[in-house]
C-alpha positions as CSV (number, residue, x, y, z in Angstrom):
1,M,118.6,93.8,121.6
2,A,116.7,93.2,118.3
3,S,116.9,89.4,118.8
4,N,115.5,89.8,122.3
5,V,112.6,91.8,121.0
6,K,112.0,89.2,118.3
7,R,112.1,86.3,120.7
8,I,109.7,88.1,123.1
9,A,107.3,88.8,120.2
10,Q,107.5,85.1,119.2
11,Q,106.7,84.0,122.7
12,V,103.7,86.4,123.0
13,H,102.3,85.2,119.6
14,R,102.8,81.6,120.6
15,K,101.2,82.0,124.0
16,R,98.2,83.8,122.4
17,A,97.8,81.0,119.9
18,V,98.1,78.3,122.5
19,A,95.5,80.1,124.8
20,I,93.0,80.2,121.9
21,V,93.4,76.6,120.5
22,E,94.5,74.5,123.5
23,E,90.9,73.7,124.6
24,D,90.0,72.5,121.1
25,P,90.6,68.7,121.0
26,S,91.0,68.8,117.2
27,C,94.0,71.1,117.6
28,T,96.3,68.8,119.7
29,W,98.6,68.3,116.6
30,L,99.6,71.9,116.8
31,M,100.7,71.9,120.4
32,D,104.2,70.7,119.6
33,K,104.7,72.9,116.6
34,P,106.1,76.2,118.1
35,E,107.0,77.8,114.7
36,I,103.4,77.3,113.5
37,L,102.0,78.6,116.8
38,D,104.2,81.7,116.5
39,E,102.7,82.4,113.1
40,L,99.2,81.6,114.1
41,G,99.4,84.0,117.0
42,R,99.9,86.9,114.5
43,I,96.4,86.4,113.1
44,D,94.2,89.3,114.2
45,T,90.9,87.6,115.2
46,E,90.4,84.7,117.5
47,F,87.7,83.3,115.2
48,A,90.1,83.3,112.2
49,L,92.9,81.9,114.3
50,S,90.8,79.0,115.5
51,A,89.4,78.3,112.0
52,I,92.9,78.2,110.5
53,A,94.2,76.1,113.3
54,R,91.5,73.5,112.8
55,R,92.2,73.5,109.0
56,L,95.9,73.0,109.6
57,C,95.2,70.1,111.9
58,E,93.0,68.5,109.2
59,V,95.7,68.9,106.5
60,R,98.8,68.5,108.7
61,P,101.2,70.3,106.3
62,D,104.9,70.5,107.1
63,T,106.0,73.6,109.0
64,S,107.1,75.7,106.0
65,R,103.8,75.0,104.1
66,A,101.8,75.7,107.3
67,I,103.5,79.0,107.7
68,E,103.0,79.8,104.0
69,M,99.2,79.1,104.4
70,I,98.9,81.3,107.5
71,R,100.8,84.2,105.8
72,Q,98.6,83.7,102.7
73,H,95.5,84.0,104.9
74,R,96.9,87.2,106.5
75,S,97.5,88.7,103.1
76,Y,94.0,87.8,101.9
77,D,92.7,89.2,105.2
78,K,94.4,92.6,104.5
79,L,92.8,92.6,101.0
80,A,89.4,91.8,102.5
81,D,89.8,94.6,105.0
82,E,90.5,97.0,102.2
83,L,87.4,95.8,100.3
84,V,85.2,96.2,103.4
85,K,86.5,99.8,103.9
86,T,85.7,100.6,100.3
87,V,82.2,99.1,100.6
88,N,81.6,101.0,103.9
89,A,82.7,104.3,102.3
90,Y,80.3,103.6,99.4
91,V,77.4,102.9,101.8
92,R,78.1,106.1,103.7
93,R,77.8,108.0,100.4
94,F,74.8,106.0,99.3
95,P,73.0,104.8,102.5
96,A,70.1,103.2,100.7
97,T,72.3,100.5,99.3
98,S,71.0,97.1,100.3
99,R,73.0,94.0,101.3
100,M,71.7,92.3,98.2
101,E,73.1,95.1,96.0
102,I,76.5,94.9,97.8
103,T,76.5,91.1,97.3
104,K,75.7,91.4,93.6
105,A,78.3,94.1,93.1
106,L,80.9,91.9,94.8
107,D,79.9,88.9,92.6
108,N,80.2,91.2,89.6
109,A,83.7,92.3,90.7
110,A,84.7,88.6,91.2
111,M,83.6,87.8,87.6
112,R,85.6,90.8,86.3
113,L,88.6,89.5,88.1
114,G,88.1,86.1,86.6
115,S,90.9,86.7,84.1
116,L,93.3,86.8,87.1
117,E,92.0,83.6,88.6
118,E,93.9,81.3,86.2
119,Q,97.1,83.0,87.2
120,S,96.5,82.6,90.9
121,K,94.7,79.3,91.0
122,P,97.6,77.3,92.5
123,G,97.9,79.7,95.4
124,K,94.1,80.1,95.8
125,H,93.2,80.5,99.4
126,Q,92.5,77.1,101.0
127,F,89.4,78.2,102.7
128,L,87.9,79.5,99.4
129,Q,88.7,76.2,97.8
130,R,86.7,74.4,100.5
131,A,83.8,76.9,100.2
132,E,83.6,76.4,96.4
133,G,82.8,72.7,96.9
134,V,79.7,73.8,98.8
135,R,78.2,75.8,95.9
């Protein structure tokens, strides 16, 4: 019974991922990678799923690395959700808070967390690495 449920869930995730990326010509590499598609289908938003799919097609990692990258994104996404909830709660208490103040506070928090950066550098989120090149 449990294996049937797992198999059905995998099929649902895979079909969702295929439906989102199949029209993107840059994502043809993924079409014969069912394990990667299964994992991609677990990503909450279509935008994030598409962005990660395109990035995976650029990098073309092996299956285990691709799954690790997707899971890492999902983990970072959960942290980002928590941060957004915290900021939203703060803004509800202090409605005059501007976007600029929020941005500066987040930059300040990032600097305070800098001591953790060296520990996590090898596992740094691949999309953040690309964004840092733009600065």
